[in-house]
N, C-alpha and C positions, 0 to 999 in steps of 0.2 A: 304045788300050785301051778296049774296050767291054764292058759286061755284056750278056748276052743279053736279059734282060727288065727290068732295073732301070736307073735313072739313077745316075751316080756324081757326088757333090756334095762340096763342101767348105764350111765355115762362111764366111759373108760377112765377118765380123770375127773373133769369138771363139766358142768353144763355149757360153760362158755370157754372159748379158746381165744383170749384176748391179751395174752402175755407173750412177749418175744424176748429172747435172751440176746443182749447186745454186750459183747465182751463179758464182763463179770457182773452185769446188772440186768435185773428183770425190768422190762419196760412195758407198762400197761398202755395198750394202743387204742383201747375203746372202753368207755364206761356205760354205754347205752345198752339196755337189754333188747332193744328192738332191731338192731342192725343184724340181718341174717348172716353177714359175712363172718361174724365173730362168735357164732353159736357152734359148739362142738358137734362134729358129725361122727365122732367115734363112740362106739358102744360095745358092751359085753353082753352076751346072751345069758339070761338068768333061767329062762324056761322056754321050751319049744311048744308049738301048737299041739293040742291033743287030737285034732280031727284028721291029721295027715302026717305022713313021714316026710322028713326033709334031710338034706345033706348038712344043714347047719346044726351044730350041736351046742349044748350048754358050755359056756366058757369061750366060745369063738368070738373073735373080734370082728366088729362090723363097721362099715361106713354107711351112714343112713341119711335120710332127708333132714335138712336143717330145721324144719319146724317141729320135730319130735321133742327136743329139749327146750324149745323157745318159750320165753315168758313174754307177756304183753300187758298193756294197760287197757282196762275197759273204759267205757264212756264216763264213769265216775272217777277215773284216775286210780282205781284199785289194781294192784299187780295180780295177774292171773297166770296159771299154768296152761300149757297147751292142752288141747282136747285129748291127747294121747297119754296124759299123766294118769298113773294108777294110784300109787301111794309110796311113801318112804323112798323117794328117788328111783322109783321103778316106772317104766313106761311101756305101753303097748305099741308094737310096730307090726304093720302088715308086710307081707312079702314084697309088695310093690314099693315100699319105702326103704328097702335094703338095696344098696347099690353094689356092695362088695362084702365078702366074708373071707377071712384068712387070705387076703390078697388075690382072691378069685372073683371076677365080676359075677353078679347075680342076675338071673333072668336074661334080659336082652341088653344089658348095659355093657359099655366098654369105656376105657380110659385112654385119653390122647394127650401127648406132650405138645404144647404150643412151640412154634419155632420163631426165631428172630426174623424181623422184617429186613430184607436185603435192599429195599428201595430207599436210597439215601435222601430222596426228596420228600419222604413222608416222615411225620413226627412220631408215628406209632412205633413202639419197640417190637411189636409182635405182628406177624403176618396174619391178617384176619381170615378166619375160617379154614386154616390149613394147619395140620399137625402130623405127628408121628404116633402110630399106635403103640401103646405101652402094655396095656392089659386087654386081652381080647376075650371072645367067648366061642363056643363050639360052632355056632352058626356062621360067624365071620371067618373062622378058620377053614370051614368047609368051602367058603367062597375064595379062599386064598389070601384073606386079609389077616396077616399074622403080625406079631410084635415086630416093629421096625418098618411097617408099611407106611408110606407117605400118602396122606389122604386129604380131601377137602370135605368139610362138614357144613351142614345147613346153618344159616345165620340164627343166632339166639337159641341154639339147641344145647349149649354147654353149661355145665355147673362146675364151679371151681372147687377143687379139693387139694389138700396138701397130704401126700401119701409118701411115707418113707423119705421125707425131706425134699420131695419133688412136687412142683406145682403141675397139676394135671386137670384136664377137663373130663367130666363124666358126661356121657350121652348115650342115647339108645342106638342100637345098631342101624336102624333105618334112617338115622341122621347123617350117616356117612354117604356122601353123594358121589365121590369120585376117588379113584386111586391114581397115583402118579409114579413115574420113574424118578429115581433120585438124580439130581443134577450134580451132586457132590459138594455143593456149597451151603446146604441147609444146616443150621445150628439151632439146638434146643434153646428155648428161652426159659431158664429157671433162675429167677431172681434170688439174690443171697438171703433175703428175709425168709424164703420158704424153707431154707435149711435149718432155721432156728426153731422149728416146731419140735 
């Protein structure tokens, strides 16, 4: 079973990622199907496209767009699957909806670690639009932007992911606006709840 141009995937665990482990207890933190923050972004490849070759293989783990597994209510209040639903917990995914496979960024995506805000007069815990490159791609590496580079990114360009217990922002490479020299006092902002994934 192969789609011509799309990958066919299934959720790695469940469609929703709304349970956090607190000590010895599972805590359900959201019961709404509509909130995109609690939809799983982890998938497993079931089949690859027939029309072209790809480095992504059957069985590879992906991080994908949150709308792939999303359910919603229509105007009559009926619960519906997303437009990517195929059958039996299988979904179509285009290459542009894949952000990472096997911990490698896909296409022109990269992943950034947010840093703590050092300004004591601000209530924000996180410095806005500044982070440290965690996962990069070949184009950024050719420009000298490697893991560990301190960067500024454009406002509202980031999508939150929890990867390997770290809270990261996914964005496109052209959303990186500046690189900086380290001052030596930058600290990553990785809240404890991210480690419970």
